[in-house]
PyMOL commands that place a pseudoatom at each C-alpha (Angstrom):
pseudoatom trace, name=CA, resn=MET, resi=1, chain=A, elem=C, hetatm=0, pos=[20.989, -0.057, 9.477]
pseudoatom trace, name=CA, resn=ARG, resi=2, chain=A, elem=C, hetatm=0, pos=[20.401, -3.048, 7.295]
pseudoatom trace, name=CA, resn=LEU, resi=3, chain=A, elem=C, hetatm=0, pos=[16.473, -2.222, 7.094]
pseudoatom trace, name=CA, resn=ILE, resi=4, chain=A, elem=C, hetatm=0, pos=[18.432, 1.462, 5.755]
pseudoatom trace, name=CA, resn=LEU, resi=5, chain=A, elem=C, hetatm=0, pos=[20.221, -0.681, 3.421]
pseudoatom trace, name=CA, resn=LEU, resi=6, chain=A, elem=C, hetatm=0, pos=[18.135, -2.844, 1.637]
pseudoatom trace, name=CA, resn=PHE, resi=7, chain=A, elem=C, hetatm=0, pos=[14.976, -0.510, 1.211]
pseudoatom trace, name=CA, resn=ALA, resi=8, chain=A, elem=C, hetatm=0, pos=[17.740, 2.002, -0.659]
pseudoatom trace, name=CA, resn=VAL, resi=9, chain=A, elem=C, hetatm=0, pos=[19.283, -0.606, -2.897]
pseudoatom trace, name=CA, resn=PHE, resi=10, chain=A, elem=C, hetatm=0, pos=[15.283, -2.205, -3.707]
pseudoatom trace, name=CA, resn=ALA, resi=11, chain=A, elem=C, hetatm=0, pos=[14.040, 1.285, -4.018]
pseudoatom trace, name=CA, resn=ILE, resi=12, chain=A, elem=C, hetatm=0, pos=[16.988, 3.106, -5.582]
pseudoatom trace, name=CA, resn=LEU, resi=13, chain=A, elem=C, hetatm=0, pos=[15.914, -0.450, -8.573]
pseudoatom trace, name=CA, resn=GLY, resi=14, chain=A, elem=C, hetatm=0, pos=[12.688, 0.300, -9.089]
pseudoatom trace, name=CA, resn=LEU, resi=15, chain=A, elem=C, hetatm=0, pos=[13.167, 3.894, -8.971]
pseudoatom trace, name=CA, resn=ALA, resi=16, chain=A, elem=C, hetatm=0, pos=[15.487, 2.651, -11.988]
pseudoatom trace, name=CA, resn=PHE, resi=17, chain=A, elem=C, hetatm=0, pos=[13.364, 0.082, -13.663]
pseudoatom trace, name=CA, resn=GLU, resi=18, chain=A, elem=C, hetatm=0, pos=[10.647, 3.129, -13.660]
pseudoatom trace, name=CA, resn=SER, resi=19, chain=A, elem=C, hetatm=0, pos=[12.088, 5.420, -15.539]
pseudoatom trace, name=CA, resn=ALA, resi=20, chain=A, elem=C, hetatm=0, pos=[13.944, 3.291, -18.057]
pseudoatom trace, name=CA, resn=GLY, resi=21, chain=A, elem=C, hetatm=0, pos=[10.538, 1.588, -18.789]
pseudoatom trace, name=CA, resn=ALA, resi=22, chain=A, elem=C, hetatm=0, pos=[8.746, 4.418, -19.205]
pseudoatom trace, name=CA, resn=ARG, resi=23, chain=A, elem=C, hetatm=0, pos=[11.708, 5.156, -22.383]
pseudoatom trace, name=CA, resn=ILE, resi=24, chain=A, elem=C, hetatm=0, pos=[11.223, 1.314, -23.506]
pseudoatom trace, name=CA, resn=PHE, resi=25, chain=A, elem=C, hetatm=0, pos=[7.202, 1.035, -22.957]
pseudoatom trace, name=CA, resn=SER, resi=26, chain=A, elem=C, hetatm=0, pos=[5.169, 3.996, -24.756]
pseudoatom trace, name=CA, resn=PHE, resi=27, chain=A, elem=C, hetatm=0, pos=[2.014, 2.896, -22.475]
pseudoatom trace, name=CA, resn=ARG, resi=28, chain=A, elem=C, hetatm=0, pos=[2.591, 3.640, -19.139]
pseudoatom trace, name=CA, resn=ALA, resi=29, chain=A, elem=C, hetatm=0, pos=[0.112, 1.359, -17.650]
pseudoatom trace, name=CA, resn=LEU, resi=30, chain=A, elem=C, hetatm=0, pos=[2.613, -1.480, -18.270]
pseudoatom trace, name=CA, resn=ILE, resi=31, chain=A, elem=C, hetatm=0, pos=[5.299, -0.291, -15.696]
pseudoatom trace, name=CA, resn=PRO, resi=32, chain=A, elem=C, hetatm=0, pos=[4.252, -1.486, -12.176]
pseudoatom trace, name=CA, resn=ASN, resi=33, chain=A, elem=C, hetatm=0, pos=[4.852, 0.522, -9.518]
pseudoatom trace, name=CA, resn=LEU, resi=34, chain=A, elem=C, hetatm=0, pos=[7.222, -0.509, -7.000]
pseudoatom trace, name=CA, resn=ILE, resi=35, chain=A, elem=C, hetatm=0, pos=[7.939, 1.945, -5.203]
pseudoatom trace, name=CA, resn=ILE, resi=36, chain=A, elem=C, hetatm=0, pos=[4.219, 1.157, -3.780]
pseudoatom trace, name=CA, resn=ILE, resi=37, chain=A, elem=C, hetatm=0, pos=[4.808, -2.566, -2.975]
pseudoatom trace, name=CA, resn=LEU, resi=38, chain=A, elem=C, hetatm=0, pos=[7.970, -1.900, -1.415]
pseudoatom trace, name=CA, resn=ALA, resi=39, chain=A, elem=C, hetatm=0, pos=[6.109, 0.755, 0.951]
pseudoatom trace, name=CA, resn=VAL, resi=40, chain=A, elem=C, hetatm=0, pos=[3.230, -2.426, 1.572]
pseudoatom trace, name=CA, resn=ASP, resi=41, chain=A, elem=C, hetatm=0, pos=[5.517, -4.489, 2.545]
pseudoatom trace, name=CA, resn=LEU, resi=42, chain=A, elem=C, hetatm=0, pos=[7.074, -2.126, 5.126]
pseudoatom trace, name=CA, resn=GLY, resi=43, chain=A, elem=C, hetatm=0, pos=[4.085, -1.260, 6.399]
pseudoatom trace, name=CA, resn=LEU, resi=44, chain=A, elem=C, hetatm=0, pos=[2.609, -4.648, 6.512]
pseudoatom trace, name=CA, resn=ARG, resi=45, chain=A, elem=C, hetatm=0, pos=[6.339, -6.143, 8.224]
pseudoatom trace, name=CA, resn=HIS, resi=46, chain=A, elem=C, hetatm=0, pos=[8.077, -3.540, 9.840]
pseudoatom trace, name=CA, resn=HIS, resi=47, chain=A, elem=C, hetatm=0, pos=[6.588, -1.760, 12.419]
pseudoatom trace, name=CA, resn=GLY, resi=48, chain=A, elem=C, hetatm=0, pos=[8.005, 1.641, 14.181]
pseudoatom trace, name=CA, resn=VAL, resi=49, chain=A, elem=C, hetatm=0, pos=[9.281, 5.131, 13.009]
pseudoatom trace, name=CA, resn=LEU, resi=50, chain=A, elem=C, hetatm=0, pos=[12.163, 4.447, 10.773]
pseudoatom trace, name=CA, resn=PRO, resi=51, chain=A, elem=C, hetatm=0, pos=[9.811, 2.403, 8.263]
pseudoatom trace, name=CA, resn=ALA, resi=52, chain=A, elem=C, hetatm=0, pos=[7.609, 5.345, 8.153]
pseudoatom trace, name=CA, resn=ILE, resi=53, chain=A, elem=C, hetatm=0, pos=[10.780, 7.880, 7.795]
pseudoatom trace, name=CA, resn=LEU, resi=54, chain=A, elem=C, hetatm=0, pos=[11.138, 4.882, 5.146]
pseudoatom trace, name=CA, resn=ALA, resi=55, chain=A, elem=C, hetatm=0, pos=[8.521, 4.997, 3.454]
pseudoatom trace, name=CA, resn=PHE, resi=56, chain=A, elem=C, hetatm=0, pos=[8.438, 8.611, 2.993]
pseudoatom trace, name=CA, resn=ALA, resi=57, chain=A, elem=C, hetatm=0, pos=[11.850, 8.461, 1.754]
pseudoatom trace, name=CA, resn=MET, resi=58, chain=A, elem=C, hetatm=0, pos=[11.077, 6.549, -1.248]
pseudoatom trace, name=CA, resn=GLY, resi=59, chain=A, elem=C, hetatm=0, pos=[8.372, 8.919, -1.898]
pseudoatom trace, name=CA, resn=TYR, resi=60, chain=A, elem=C, hetatm=0, pos=[10.717, 11.800, -2.263]
pseudoatom trace, name=CA, resn=ALA, resi=61, chain=A, elem=C, hetatm=0, pos=[13.047, 10.095, -4.463]
pseudoatom trace, name=CA, resn=THR, resi=62, chain=A, elem=C, hetatm=0, pos=[10.143, 9.361, -6.947]
pseudoatom trace, name=CA, resn=ASP, resi=63, chain=A, elem=C, hetatm=0, pos=[9.676, 13.404, -6.487]
pseudoatom trace, name=CA, resn=ALA, resi=64, chain=A, elem=C, hetatm=0, pos=[13.261, 14.067, -7.040]
pseudoatom trace, name=CA, resn=LEU, resi=65, chain=A, elem=C, hetatm=0, pos=[12.851, 12.066, -10.424]
pseudoatom trace, name=CA, resn=ALA, resi=66, chain=A, elem=C, hetatm=0, pos=[9.799, 12.125, -11.830]
pseudoatom trace, name=CA, resn=GLY, resi=67, chain=A, elem=C, hetatm=0, pos=[7.385, 14.754, -9.139]
pseudoatom trace, name=CA, resn=SER, resi=68, chain=A, elem=C, hetatm=0, pos=[5.923, 17.348, -11.115]
pseudoatom trace, name=CA, resn=HIS, resi=69, chain=A, elem=C, hetatm=0, pos=[4.348, 18.813, -7.758]
pseudoatom trace, name=CA, resn=PRO, resi=70, chain=A, elem=C, hetatm=0, pos=[8.064, 18.072, -4.837]
pseudoatom trace, name=CA, resn=GLY, resi=71, chain=A, elem=C, hetatm=0, pos=[6.286, 16.005, -1.800]
pseudoatom trace, name=CA, resn=LEU, resi=72, chain=A, elem=C, hetatm=0, pos=[3.259, 14.826, -3.678]
pseudoatom trace, name=CA, resn=ASN, resi=73, chain=A, elem=C, hetatm=0, pos=[4.388, 11.300, -4.071]
pseudoatom trace, name=CA, resn=ALA, resi=74, chain=A, elem=C, hetatm=0, pos=[6.349, 11.688, -0.457]
pseudoatom trace, name=CA, resn=PHE, resi=75, chain=A, elem=C, hetatm=0, pos=[3.022, 11.720, 1.247]
pseudoatom trace, name=CA, resn=MET, resi=76, chain=A, elem=C, hetatm=0, pos=[0.551, 9.477, -1.074]
pseudoatom trace, name=CA, resn=THR, resi=77, chain=A, elem=C, hetatm=0, pos=[3.741, 6.845, -0.148]
pseudoatom trace, name=CA, resn=THR, resi=78, chain=A, elem=C, hetatm=0, pos=[3.983, 7.197, 3.287]
pseudoatom trace, name=CA, resn=MET, resi=79, chain=A, elem=C, hetatm=0, pos=[-0.691, 7.216, 3.038]
pseudoatom trace, name=CA, resn=VAL, resi=80, chain=A, elem=C, hetatm=0, pos=[-0.180, 4.353, 1.444]
pseudoatom trace, name=CA, resn=PHE, resi=81, chain=A, elem=C, hetatm=0, pos=[2.558, 3.010, 4.036]
pseudoatom trace, name=CA, resn=LEU, resi=82, chain=A, elem=C, hetatm=0, pos=[-0.223, 4.011, 6.930]
pseudoatom trace, name=CA, resn=VAL, resi=83, chain=A, elem=C, hetatm=0, pos=[-2.912, 1.936, 5.660]
pseudoatom trace, name=CA, resn=SER, resi=84, chain=A, elem=C, hetatm=0, pos=[-0.611, -1.110, 5.057]
pseudoatom trace, name=CA, resn=TYR, resi=85, chain=A, elem=C, hetatm=0, pos=[0.669, -0.636, 8.771]
pseudoatom trace, name=CA, resn=GLU, resi=86, chain=A, elem=C, hetatm=0, pos=[-3.498, -0.104, 10.374]
pseudoatom trace, name=CA, resn=ILE, resi=87, chain=A, elem=C, hetatm=0, pos=[-4.110, -3.297, 8.552]
pseudoatom trace, name=CA, resn=SER, resi=88, chain=A, elem=C, hetatm=0, pos=[-1.353, -5.038, 9.421]
pseudoatom trace, name=CA, resn=THR, resi=89, chain=A, elem=C, hetatm=0, pos=[-2.344, -4.143, 13.354]
pseudoatom trace, name=CA, resn=ARG, resi=90, chain=A, elem=C, hetatm=0, pos=[-5.652, -5.198, 12.885]
pseudoatom trace, name=CA, resn=LEU, resi=91, chain=A, elem=C, hetatm=0, pos=[-5.283, -8.557, 11.543]
pseudoatom trace, name=CA, resn=MET, resi=92, chain=A, elem=C, hetatm=0, pos=[-3.774, -11.466, 12.797]
pseudoatom trace, name=CA, resn=VAL, resi=93, chain=A, elem=C, hetatm=0, pos=[-1.747, -12.682, 9.933]
pseudoatom trace, name=CA, resn=ALA, resi=94, chain=A, elem=C, hetatm=0, pos=[-0.367, -10.020, 7.136]
pseudoatom trace, name=CA, resn=ASN, resi=95, chain=A, elem=C, hetatm=0, pos=[0.024, -12.766, 4.384]
pseudoatom trace, name=CA, resn=ALA, resi=96, chain=A, elem=C, hetatm=0, pos=[1.268, -12.054, 0.162]
pseudoatom trace, name=CA, resn=GLY, resi=97, chain=A, elem=C, hetatm=0, pos=[-3.122, -12.406, -0.398]
pseudoatom trace, name=CA, resn=VAL, resi=98, chain=A, elem=C, hetatm=0, pos=[-3.260, -9.056, 2.019]
pseudoatom trace, name=CA, resn=GLY, resi=99, chain=A, elem=C, hetatm=0, pos=[-0.141, -7.717, 0.837]
pseudoatom trace, name=CA, resn=VAL, resi=100, chain=A, elem=C, hetatm=0, pos=[-2.010, -8.216, -3.182]
pseudoatom trace, name=CA, resn=THR, resi=101, chain=A, elem=C, hetatm=0, pos=[-4.955, -6.687, -2.529]
pseudoatom trace, name=CA, resn=VAL, resi=102, chain=A, elem=C, hetatm=0, pos=[-3.712, -3.989, -0.612]
pseudoatom trace, name=CA, resn=VAL, resi=103, chain=A, elem=C, hetatm=0, pos=[-1.171, -2.808, -2.923]
pseudoatom trace, name=CA, resn=PHE, resi=104, chain=A, elem=C, hetatm=0, pos=[-4.114, -3.019, -6.191]
pseudoatom trace, name=CA, resn=PHE, resi=105, chain=A, elem=C, hetatm=0, pos=[-5.801, -0.495, -3.940]
pseudoatom trace, name=CA, resn=GLY, resi=106, chain=A, elem=C, hetatm=0, pos=[-2.814, 1.120, -3.473]
pseudoatom trace, name=CA, resn=VAL, resi=107, chain=A, elem=C, hetatm=0, pos=[-1.625, 2.065, -6.624]
pseudoatom trace, name=CA, resn=ILE, resi=108, chain=A, elem=C, hetatm=0, pos=[-5.106, 3.126, -7.400]
pseudoatom trace, name=CA, resn=ALA, resi=109, chain=A, elem=C, hetatm=0, pos=[-5.533, 5.397, -4.933]
pseudoatom trace, name=CA, resn=THR, resi=110, chain=A, elem=C, hetatm=0, pos=[-2.092, 6.738, -5.275]
pseudoatom trace, name=CA, resn=ALA, resi=111, chain=A, elem=C, hetatm=0, pos=[-2.966, 7.727, -9.060]
pseudoatom trace, name=CA, resn=LEU, resi=112, chain=A, elem=C, hetatm=0, pos=[-6.446, 8.974, -7.548]
pseudoatom trace, name=CA, resn=GLY, resi=113, chain=A, elem=C, hetatm=0, pos=[-5.055, 10.952, -4.929]
pseudoatom trace, name=CA, resn=THR, resi=114, chain=A, elem=C, hetatm=0, pos=[-2.322, 12.405, -6.702]
pseudoatom trace, name=CA, resn=VAL, resi=115, chain=A, elem=C, hetatm=0, pos=[-4.660, 14.014, -9.336]
pseudoatom trace, name=CA, resn=ALA, resi=116, chain=A, elem=C, hetatm=0, pos=[-7.296, 15.244, -6.816]
pseudoatom trace, name=CA, resn=ILE, resi=117, chain=A, elem=C, hetatm=0, pos=[-4.234, 16.919, -4.270]
pseudoatom trace, name=CA, resn=ALA, resi=118, chain=A, elem=C, hetatm=0, pos=[-2.731, 18.611, -7.569]
pseudoatom trace, name=CA, resn=ASN, resi=119, chain=A, elem=C, hetatm=0, pos=[-5.931, 19.914, -9.885]
pseudoatom trace, name=CA, resn=GLY, resi=120, chain=A, elem=C, hetatm=0, pos=[-8.545, 19.739, -6.799]
pseudoatom trace, name=CA, resn=ILE, resi=121, chain=A, elem=C, hetatm=0, pos=[-10.724, 17.503, -5.594]
pseudoatom trace, name=CA, resn=GLY, resi=122, chain=A, elem=C, hetatm=0, pos=[-13.380, 18.562, -8.489]
pseudoatom trace, name=CA, resn=SER, resi=123, chain=A, elem=C, hetatm=0, pos=[-10.836, 17.490, -10.797]
pseudoatom trace, name=CA, resn=LEU, resi=124, chain=A, elem=C, hetatm=0, pos=[-11.735, 13.414, -10.204]
pseudoatom trace, name=CA, resn=SER, resi=125, chain=A, elem=C, hetatm=0, pos=[-14.898, 13.789, -12.373]
pseudoatom trace, name=CA, resn=SER, resi=126, chain=A, elem=C, hetatm=0, pos=[-13.015, 14.187, -15.022]
pseudoatom trace, name=CA, resn=THR, resi=127, chain=A, elem=C, hetatm=0, pos=[-10.970, 10.629, -14.304]
pseudoatom trace, name=CA, resn=GLY, resi=128, chain=A, elem=C, hetatm=0, pos=[-13.167, 8.337, -16.088]
pseudoatom trace, name=CA, resn=PRO, resi=129, chain=A, elem=C, hetatm=0, pos=[-11.039, 8.666, -19.100]
pseudoatom trace, name=CA, resn=MET, resi=130, chain=A, elem=C, hetatm=0, pos=[-7.299, 7.059, -17.053]
pseudoatom trace, name=CA, resn=LEU, resi=131, chain=A, elem=C, hetatm=0, pos=[-9.661, 4.599, -15.031]
pseudoatom trace, name=CA, resn=PRO, resi=132, chain=A, elem=C, hetatm=0, pos=[-8.953, 2.067, -17.755]
pseudoatom trace, name=CA, resn=SER, resi=133, chain=A, elem=C, hetatm=0, pos=[-5.500, 2.163, -17.424]
pseudoatom trace, name=CA, resn=LEU, resi=134, chain=A, elem=C, hetatm=0, pos=[-5.354, 2.958, -13.859]
pseudoatom trace, name=CA, resn=THR, resi=135, chain=A, elem=C, hetatm=0, pos=[-6.791, -0.531, -13.327]
pseudoatom trace, name=CA, resn=LEU, resi=136, chain=A, elem=C, hetatm=0, pos=[-4.282, -2.369, -16.029]
pseudoatom trace, name=CA, resn=GLN, resi=137, chain=A, elem=C, hetatm=0, pos=[-1.126, -0.541, -13.889]
pseudoatom trace, name=CA, resn=ALA, resi=138, chain=A, elem=C, hetatm=0, pos=[-2.598, -1.631, -10.252]
pseudoatom trace, name=CA, resn=PHE, resi=139, chain=A, elem=C, hetatm=0, pos=[-3.780, -5.554, -11.867]
pseudoatom trace, name=CA, resn=ILE, resi=140, chain=A, elem=C, hetatm=0, pos=[0.390, -5.823, -13.207]
pseudoatom trace, name=CA, resn=THR, resi=141, chain=A, elem=C, hetatm=0, pos=[1.960, -4.597, -10.180]
pseudoatom trace, name=CA, resn=ALA, resi=142, chain=A, elem=C, hetatm=0, pos=[-0.188, -6.574, -7.917]
pseudoatom trace, name=CA, resn=LEU, resi=143, chain=A, elem=C, hetatm=0, pos=[0.688, -9.582, -10.264]
pseudoatom trace, name=CA, resn=ILE, resi=144, chain=A, elem=C, hetatm=0, pos=[3.738, -9.084, -9.514]
pseudoatom trace, name=CA, resn=ALA, resi=145, chain=A, elem=C, hetatm=0, pos=[4.113, -7.612, -5.901]
pseudoatom trace, name=CA, resn=PRO, resi=146, chain=A, elem=C, hetatm=0, pos=[4.132, -11.886, -4.937]
pseudoatom trace, name=CA, resn=PHE, resi=147, chain=A, elem=C, hetatm=0, pos=[7.703, -11.848, -6.297]
pseudoatom trace, name=CA, resn=VAL, resi=148, chain=A, elem=C, hetatm=0, pos=[8.363, -9.068, -5.247]
pseudoatom trace, name=CA, resn=PHE, resi=149, chain=A, elem=C, hetatm=0, pos=[7.540, -9.622, -1.662]
pseudoatom trace, name=CA, resn=SER, resi=150, chain=A, elem=C, hetatm=0, pos=[10.023, -13.161, -1.750]
pseudoatom trace, name=CA, resn=ILE, resi=151, chain=A, elem=C, hetatm=0, pos=[12.777, -11.802, -3.015]
pseudoatom trace, name=CA, resn=LEU, resi=152, chain=A, elem=C, hetatm=0, pos=[11.939, -9.196, -0.703]
pseudoatom trace, name=CA, resn=ALA, resi=153, chain=A, elem=C, hetatm=0, pos=[12.233, -11.627, 2.175]
pseudoatom trace, name=CA, resn=THR, resi=154, chain=A, elem=C, hetatm=0, pos=[15.152, -13.805, 0.728]
pseudoatom trace, name=CA, resn=PHE, resi=155, chain=A, elem=C, hetatm=0, pos=[17.392, -10.773, 0.966]
pseudoatom trace, name=CA, resn=LYS, resi=156, chain=A, elem=C, hetatm=0, pos=[15.963, -9.703, 4.966]
pseudoatom trace, name=CA, resn=ARG, resi=157, chain=A, elem=C, hetatm=0, pos=[16.839, -13.843, 5.802]
pseudoatom trace, name=CA, resn=LEU, resi=158, chain=A, elem=C, hetatm=0, pos=[20.356, -13.478, 3.904]
pseudoatom trace, name=CA, resn=ILE, resi=159, chain=A, elem=C, hetatm=0, pos=[21.027, -10.482, 6.307]
pseudoatom trace, name=CA, resn=GLY, resi=160, chain=A, elem=C, hetatm=0, pos=[19.526, -11.559, 9.628]
pseudoatom trace, name=CA, resn=LEU, resi=161, chain=A, elem=C, hetatm=0, pos=[16.143, -9.385, 9.467]
pseudoatom trace, name=CA, resn=PRO, resi=162, chain=A, elem=C, hetatm=0, pos=[12.678, -10.490, 10.928]
pseudoatom trace, name=CA, resn=ASP, resi=163, chain=A, elem=C, hetatm=0, pos=[10.728, -11.138, 7.546]
pseudoatom trace, name=CA, resn=GLY, resi=164, chain=A, elem=C, hetatm=0, pos=[6.833, -10.148, 9.232]
pseudoatom trace, name=CA, resn=THR, resi=165, chain=A, elem=C, hetatm=0, pos=[5.144, -8.628, 12.100]
pseudoatom trace, name=CA, resn=ALA, resi=166, chain=A, elem=C, hetatm=0, pos=[5.878, -10.214, 16.138]
pseudoatom trace, name=CA, resn=ARG, resi=167, chain=A, elem=C, hetatm=0, pos=[1.774, -11.145, 15.289]
pseudoatom trace, name=CA, resn=ASP, resi=168, chain=A, elem=C, hetatm=0, pos=[2.287, -13.061, 12.936]
pseudoatom trace, name=CA, resn=PRO, resi=169, chain=A, elem=C, hetatm=0, pos=[3.870, -16.615, 14.227]
pseudoatom trace, name=CA, resn=HIS, resi=170, chain=A, elem=C, hetatm=0, pos=[4.660, -18.043, 10.605]
pseudoatom trace, name=CA, resn=SER, resi=171, chain=A, elem=C, hetatm=0, pos=[6.587, -15.477, 9.545]
pseudoatom trace, name=CA, resn=ARG, resi=172, chain=A, elem=C, hetatm=0, pos=[9.385, -14.663, 12.648]
pseudoatom trace, name=CA, resn=ALA, resi=173, chain=A, elem=C, hetatm=0, pos=[12.950, -15.426, 11.589]
pseudoatom trace, name=CA, resn=ARG, resi=174, chain=A, elem=C, hetatm=0, pos=[14.301, -18.089, 12.834]
for i in range(1, 174): cmd.bond("trace and resi %d" % i, "trace and resi %d" % (i + 1))
show_as sticks, trace
zoom trace
């Protein structure tokens, strides 16, 4: 229940920031994708059915606020979670560097996957003009990811949740 509440609060704050940021900044690439950061944290540090459901719910909440194709963000966020989960099961340590890398590629994969699913695979050949702004958004999101991971870790400790996978001896709750 604590995990649900923590990620619900952070998802609401993240969606509010992204929605408000779209009104403040005219250049969308300057707004980080906070939901992807949350999905990566769930995938790297929390295993089981509940984190997968939380990733889907965060994506679905994104669809409810800004999705032009219902379920598309839910699908892509769940895919980012699953990739993060797989990476964490293959590595002995799921540190911030791994998280930053997964966030960077997760933002790019989410955007390109959304375009491919919504408009067809053939539409990917016309994504050239969007790649610079997409790369900038992925870079900005990856840049703030360690800070978000740190804030999440602090709140997890405060409410008594473990901060990492059982395989990572440095991240177990003490």
